[in-house]
C-alpha positions in Angstrom: -0.2 0.0 0.1 1.1 3.2 -0.8 0.9 6.0 2.2 0.1 9.3 1.2 -1.2 12.7 2.7 -3.8 14.8 1.8 -2.5 18.2 2.1 -3.6 21.8 1.0 -6.8 23.3 2.0 -8.5 20.2 3.6 -8.3 21.8 7.1 -8.7 25.3 5.9 -7.4 27.9 3.1 -3.6 27.8 3.1 -1.2 30.0 0.9 0.3 28.5 -2.4 4.0 28.7 -0.6 2.9 27.0 2.3 1.2 24.1 0.1 4.4 23.6 -1.6 6.4 23.2 1.5 4.1 20.5 2.3 4.7 18.7 -0.3 8.5 19.2 0.2 8.2 18.0 3.8 6.2 15.0 2.8 8.8 13.8 0.5 11.4 14.5 3.1 9.6 12.3 5.8 9.5 9.6 3.1 6.0 9.3 2.1 4.8 7.7 -1.2 2.3 10.3 -2.5 0.8 13.8 -1.7 -2.6 14.8 -2.6 -4.2 18.3 -3.1 -7.8 18.7 -2.9 -9.6 21.1 -5.3 -11.9 23.3 -2.6 -12.6 26.9 -2.9 -9.1 28.3 -2.6 -5.9 27.6 -4.7 -5.9 25.5 -7.9 -4.6 22.0 -7.2 -3.0 21.4 -10.7 -1.1 24.5 -10.1 0.1 23.3 -6.8 1.1 20.1 -8.3 3.3 21.5 -11.1 4.8 23.8 -8.6 5.5 21.2 -6.0 6.8 19.3 -8.8 9.8 21.8 -9.3 10.9 21.5 -5.7 10.5 17.8 -5.1 12.5 14.8 -6.9 10.7 11.5 -5.9 7.3 11.9 -4.3 4.1 11.1 -6.4 1.8 14.1 -6.6 -2.1 13.9 -7.0 -5.2 15.8 -7.3 -8.0 14.6 -5.1 -10.0 15.3 -7.0 -10.3 18.2 -9.6 -13.8 18.7 -11.0 -14.5 18.1 -14.4 -17.7 20.1 -15.5 -16.2 23.5 -15.2 -13.1 22.6 -17.5 -13.2 21.4 -21.0 -11.4 18.1 -21.3 -9.0 19.1 -23.9 -8.0 22.2 -21.2 -7.7 19.4 -18.5 -5.3 17.3 -20.6 -3.2 20.4 -21.7 -2.9 21.6 -17.9 -2.4 18.0 -16.6 0.3 17.3 -19.0 1.9 20.4 -18.2 1.9 19.9 -14.7 3.2 16.2 -15.5 6.2 17.8 -17.2 6.5 19.9 -14.4 7.1 16.9 -12.0 9.3 15.0 -14.1 6.4 12.6 -14.9 5.3 11.9 -11.2 2.0 13.2 -11.3 -1.5 11.5 -11.0 -4.6 13.1 -12.2 -7.7 12.6 -10.0 -11.1 13.9 -11.3 -14.4 14.0 -10.4 -18.0 15.2 -11.2 -18.1 17.2 -7.7 -21.5 17.9 -6.4 -24.7 19.4 -7.7 -24.8 22.3 -5.1 -21.2 23.2 -6.3 -21.7 22.6 -10.1 -25.4 23.9 -10.5 -26.3 26.3 -7.8 -22.8 27.9 -7.2 -21.4 27.9 -10.7 -24.5 27.9 -12.7 -23.3 25.0 -15.1 -25.9 21.8 -15.8 -25.2 18.7 -13.5 -27.2 16.7 -15.9 -26.2 13.0 -16.4 -22.9 13.1 -14.7 -22.1 9.5 -15.5 -22.5 10.2 -19.2 -20.6 13.4 -18.9 -17.7 11.4 -17.2 -17.6 8.7 -19.7 -17.6 11.2 -22.6 -15.0 13.3 -20.5 -12.8 10.4 -20.6 -13.3 9.4 -24.0 -11.9 12.6 -25.0 -9.3 13.1 -22.1 -7.4 10.0 -22.1 -6.4 9.9 -25.8 -5.1 13.2 -25.6 -3.1 12.2 -22.6 -1.9 9.1 -24.1 -1.8 9.7 -27.9 -2.1 13.6 -28.2 -4.7 13.0 -30.5 -8.9 12.8 -30.5 -11.4 12.5 -32.7 -14.7 12.2 -30.9 -18.3 12.8 -31.4 -20.6 12.3 -28.5 -23.9 13.8 -26.9 -22.0 16.3 -24.5 -18.5 16.7 -26.3 -17.7 16.8 -30.1 -13.4 17.2 -30.2 -11.4 16.8 -33.2 -7.9 17.9 -31.8 -4.3 17.5 -31.2 -2.1 18.1 -28.0 1.6 18.2 -27.8 3.4 18.9 -24.4 7.0 18.0 -24.7 8.6 15.9 -21.8 5.3 15.0 -20.6 4.4 11.0 -20.4 0.9 9.8 -19.9 0.0 9.9 -16.1 -2.5 7.7 -14.3 -6.1 9.0 -14.2 -8.2 8.0 -11.4 -12.0 9.4 -10.6 -14.0 9.9 -7.5 -16.1 6.7 -8.3 -18.6 5.8 -5.8 -21.9 4.7 -7.3 -22.3 1.9 -9.3 -22.1 3.5 -12.8 -19.4 5.7 -11.8 -17.3 2.6 -10.5 -17.8 0.6 -13.9 -16.7 3.7 -15.8 -13.6 3.7 -13.4 -12.9 0.4 -14.3 -13.4 0.4 -17.9 -11.8 3.8 -18.8 -9.8 4.9 -15.7 -6.8 3.7 -13.7 -8.9 3.7 -10.4 -11.0 5.5 -7.8 -10.1 8.3 -5.4 -12.5 7.7 -2.6 -13.6 9.9 0.5 -15.8 9.1 3.3 -15.9 5.6 2.4 -15.5 3.0 5.5 -14.0 -0.4 5.3 -17.3 -2.2 5.0 -18.3 -0.1 2.1 -15.1 -0.5 0.4 -14.9 -4.2 0.6 -18.5 -5.2 -0.2 -19.3 -2.2 -2.7 -16.5 -0.4 -4.3 -13.8 -3.4 -4.7 -16.0 -5.8 -6.4 -17.7 -3.6 -8.7 -14.6 -1.7 -10.2 -12.6 -4.7 -10.1 -15.0 -6.6 -12.0 -15.8 -3.9 -14.7 -11.5 -3.5 -15.3 -11.6 -7.3 -15.7 -14.4 -7.5 -18.2 -12.6 -4.4 -19.8 -9.3 -6.4 -20.3 -7.5 -3.6 -18.1 -5.1 -4.1 -15.3 -6.3 -4.3 -11.7 -7.3 -0.7 -10.5 -5.8 1.7 -7.9 -8.2 2.1 -5.0 -7.1 5.3 -3.0 -9.1 5.7 0.3 -9.3 9.0 1.6 -10.4 9.1 5.4 -9.5 11.5 8.3 -6.9 10.3 10.6 -5.9 11.0 14.2 -3.7 9.0 16.6 -5.1 9.4 20.2 -6.2 7.5 23.4 -9.5 9.5 23.6 -11.4 7.8 20.7 -14.9 9.6 21.5 -13.0 13.1 21.3 -11.4 12.3 17.9 -14.7 11.2 16.5 -16.5 14.2 17.9 -13.8 16.2 16.3 -14.1 14.5 13.1 -17.5 14.9 12.7 -17.1 18.6 13.3 -14.0 19.3 11.3 -15.4 17.4 8.2 -19.1 18.1 8.9 -20.1 19.5 5.5 -18.9 16.0 3.8 -21.9 14.1 5.5 -24.3 16.4 4.2 -23.3 16.5 0.5 -25.3 13.7 -1.2 -22.7 11.5 -2.9 -20.8 11.3 0.3 -23.9 10.6 2.3 -24.9 7.8 0.2 -21.6 6.1 1.0 -21.9 6.8 5.0 -25.4 5.5 4.7 -23.8 2.2 3.1 -21.7 1.9 5.9 -24.2 2.5 8.5 -22.2 5.6 9.7 -24.1 8.8 11.1 -21.4 11.1 9.9 -17.7 11.3 9.3 -16.7 10.8 12.9 -17.8 7.2 12.3 -15.6 6.2 9.6 -12.5 8.4 10.8 -9.4 6.0 11.7 -8.7 6.8 15.1 -7.2 5.4 18.2 -3.5 4.9 19.7 -0.6 3.7 17.4 -1.7 -0.2 17.4 -5.1 0.8 16.7 -4.5 3.0 13.6 -2.2 0.4 12.4 -4.8 -2.2 12.4 -7.2 -0.1 10.7 -4.8 0.5 8.0 -3.9 -3.1 7.7 -7.5 -4.3 7.4 -8.1 -1.4 4.6 -5.2 -2.8 2.5 -6.4 -6.4 3.0 -9.7 -5.5 1.5 -8.0 -4.0 -1.6 -6.9 -0.4 -0.8 -3.9 0.6 -2.7 -3.4 3.8 -1.7 -3.9 5.6 1.7 -4.7 9.4 1.4 -4.6 10.8 5.1 -5.8 14.0 6.1 -4.5 14.5 9.6 -7.0 16.4 11.9 -6.1 17.4 15.5 -7.5 16.6 18.7 -6.9 17.7 22.4 -5.5 20.9 23.7 -2.1 20.8 21.8 -3.2 20.4 17.9 0.6 20.6 16.8 1.6 17.5 19.1 -1.7 15.8 18.1 -0.7 16.3 14.4 2.9 15.3 15.0 2.0 12.2 16.6 -0.1 10.9 13.9 2.1 12.0 11.4 4.8 10.0 12.9 2.7 6.7 12.8 1.9 7.1 9.3 5.7 8.0 8.5 6.4 4.8 10.3 4.1 2.6 8.1 5.6 3.6 4.8 6.9 0.4 2.8 5.6 -1.7 5.8 2.1 -2.4 4.6 
């Protein structure tokens, strides 16, 4: 299992230079991957490109870029530019986002998200792989070429949660980037569906990246309460709410990975045992000393790199 950190704006807005330094620190600490979410702050692909010029080994990913606001040609162009800037160490995570963001906030159509994603990947993947696309669909009609010197094709993963999206991920993407999906849901819903779709399409076994809140602590109840507050909004968004309901979880605190070092390690190993290939860990604090709390969790995760 690759052990990675979710960095950037996940716990609140942070400046560009600080986010770049977070990636540098993650590489220096030996982490396999560093992921940046696309929220209401800085542009995650730009951060990946900038961080790529300050790092040399760590894989840098977006978790995830919303597709509706950017034409797939534009996304491919920006992603390949970031890939060249990282010396080919990036992974492009994409997602349809949420109706409240795309339709209510941005005023764009959120119609047919599964069809949209299938066509989006049908345009984007050939551009990334071959630099050329001729595609006629219901949403996109594209005939164009693209050439970004120095960029090799990067893995493309999508935020696939529902059955149709998992099918698309298995057929057309390199895996899924999950968020707020618990162990039972991953084992009984995500892994079987995406794996079957990939096998039927003759594609390699997919990467499955699990994003869950992390906190090493003795006070499990307090940590779950803290996670429920910090990540409260995700329990209200329909796409994540459905995954929490599958798990039988009342909110984000119920799926957070919390406990002392031994307990958290057991939970991580359980995730690996059901098919999770990539850990995407946003660290949240609990208790009176936030810095010490974060440092303790980070130390445990760092110690597990290469061991799970």
